[in-house]
Residue, then its C-alpha position, 0 to 999 in steps of 0.5 A: m850667528i857670528k854675533n852670538l859667538s864669544i869675543r875669543m871665538r870671533l877673534t880666533l875665527m877672523t885670524t884663522i880666515l886671514l891665515i887661510f887666505s894668506c896660506i892659499v895665496l902663498t901656496l899658489i904663488l909657490n906652486l906656480s914658481a916651482i912649476q916654472m922653475a922645473d920646466m926651466i931646469k929639465p935635465v939633458p941626458l949625456v949619452p956616450a958614444i957606443p956601438n950601433n948594435t948595443k941597446i940602451n934604455i934611457p929614462m924619460e926626463s919628463y917623468h921625473v919632472e912631473n913626479a917632482k911637481k906632484n910631490f911638491q904640490v902635495q907637500s905644500i898643501i899639507y904644510m898649508l893645512s898644518v900652518i892654518i891649524g897650528g895658527g888657529l890653535l895658537t891664536y885661540y890659546i893666545s886670545g884666551k890668555s889676552l882675554k882672561p882679565i875680561k873673563n875675570l872681570s865678568s865673573q866679578i860683575k856677575n856677583i854684584t847685586t843691589h845688596n853689595l853695590s859698595k863692594k869694589i872690584d880689584v883693579p889690575n896692575a896693568k895700565d890698560e883698557i881693562a884697568e880703565l874699564t874696572t875703574s869706571f865700573n867701580e865709579m859707576t857702582d859708587k854712584l848707584s850705591n849712593a843713589f840707592t841709599s838716598q832713595k831708601q832714605f828719601s822713601a823712609n823720610a817721606a813715609h814718616e812725614l806722611r804717616t805722622p799727620l795720618a796717625v794724628l787724623q786717625t787718632k782724632v777720628d777714633v776718639f771722636k767716634k767713641k763719644k756719642d754726643h759732641t759739643t760745637v767746640e768739639y766739632d770745631s776742634l776736630i775740623d781745625v785738626l782735619e784742616t791743618h793736617t790735610h793741608r800738611l799732607s797736601d803740601i808734602v805731596k805737592n812738594l814731592l811731585d814738584m821735585t819729580n817733575m822739575q826736569e821737564i820744565e824749559l829754562n830759556e827765559s832771560i830774567n832780571l834778578y833784581s826785578l825778581l828779588e824786588d818782587i819777592l821782597y815786596d810779597l814778603e814785606d807783610i810777614a817781615i813787618k809782623k816779625h819786626v824784620t827789616l829787608d835790604l836789597s842791593d842794586d845790580n842789573a844782572f840777567v840769567y837764563g832760566n825759568y822765572n817761576l822756578l827761580h822765584r820759588a827758590f829765592y822766595n823760599l830762601v828769603e822767607n826762611s830768613i824771615k821766619y827763623n830770624r830774631k825780633n828786630g833782625n835783618v835780612s839782606v839780599n846782595i847781588k854781585s855780578t862778574k863777567n861770567d857769574v852772578t852771585v846772590v847772597v841772602c843773609d839773616t841775623g837769626i838763630g843760625i845753623p850749627s856747623e855740623m848740620q850745614s852739610q845736611i840741610f839740603n837733604p830732603f826732610f832734614k830739619v835743624d830744629k824739628s819742634r820749631s819746624r813743626e810749629m811753623g808748618g815746615v816739612g823739610l823739603g824747602l831747601s832741597i827743592v831750592k837746591n834742585i832748582i838752582e842746580n837745574h839752572g846750572g848753578s850752585i848753592i852753599v851755606k855759611d855763617n853770618k858772623p857774628r850771628g845768623t846764616c848766609f846762603v850763597v847762590t851762584l848762576k851763570n851771567i848772560k851779559 
């Protein structure tokens, strides 16, 4: 029942109980002291010498003492109740003043919805707990607002990417149905379109599922980065030969903790992109540098490069530097976003910079376990 009361009422109730206990104890002590004092100072009557035949009425001193005791007890109880009631009311008033910032904060929080998460709550001038709580709440709403914005953008991009192949498929089927007789070439063309866009849809859905389930994978393997990157370059050698691109790998025996398959996919995507978007007779170099705490892997190419104004966006889902070229090569704009998620899940970081005089470098930093 007490838990259902407001903080102000609970504070008032606890303070009042403390006042009651203190006043009762104080009143008992005062009454006992007063009784003992009254017993000690009973008046002694002084009777002057008078004739034996004179009748004198002498009041009983005990009557006055007992009456004084009763009056003192009644008055002490009245004072005690007055102190309790007054203290309770004063506590209620003071606690109301003290808790007013919390009440104001609560009323402002109630007005925050999903539509105005970016709205800031005024931070009190006092550097107390309420100010800290308000600041923390503003920081939390900022993160939520960014998360909602990213989610909306991600959903819109995903819908757009899924809608495009579906629209192409629907159009091709509708056109095909309008004609009664079809040649073998027309059937083959339709099948090729269906196959291409079905694979595209499958890739988009697979990548979206991978991004969702990545948090559930354990990252406890000891991985030799040189061996991993050597395998990746060997797997991509045929693609590099077709593009007339040379591959180089520096030798550094560095180890990191993580998931082999995830890191293989991340670096495979980086090296594959460096080959795909390279120029003829270009080069892709993979350099491993290890320090006491970190391992840095730098993947550089001599390709078309990424404009500086777009470098901060390339890790966003579905972002494409050149949409026509990405479509031509079958990209959906999720590769680098997945790479970033994998690296960050391993406690690392990834940045992009220019490879002067031409090309792009991706710098991946992971924790060294040696």
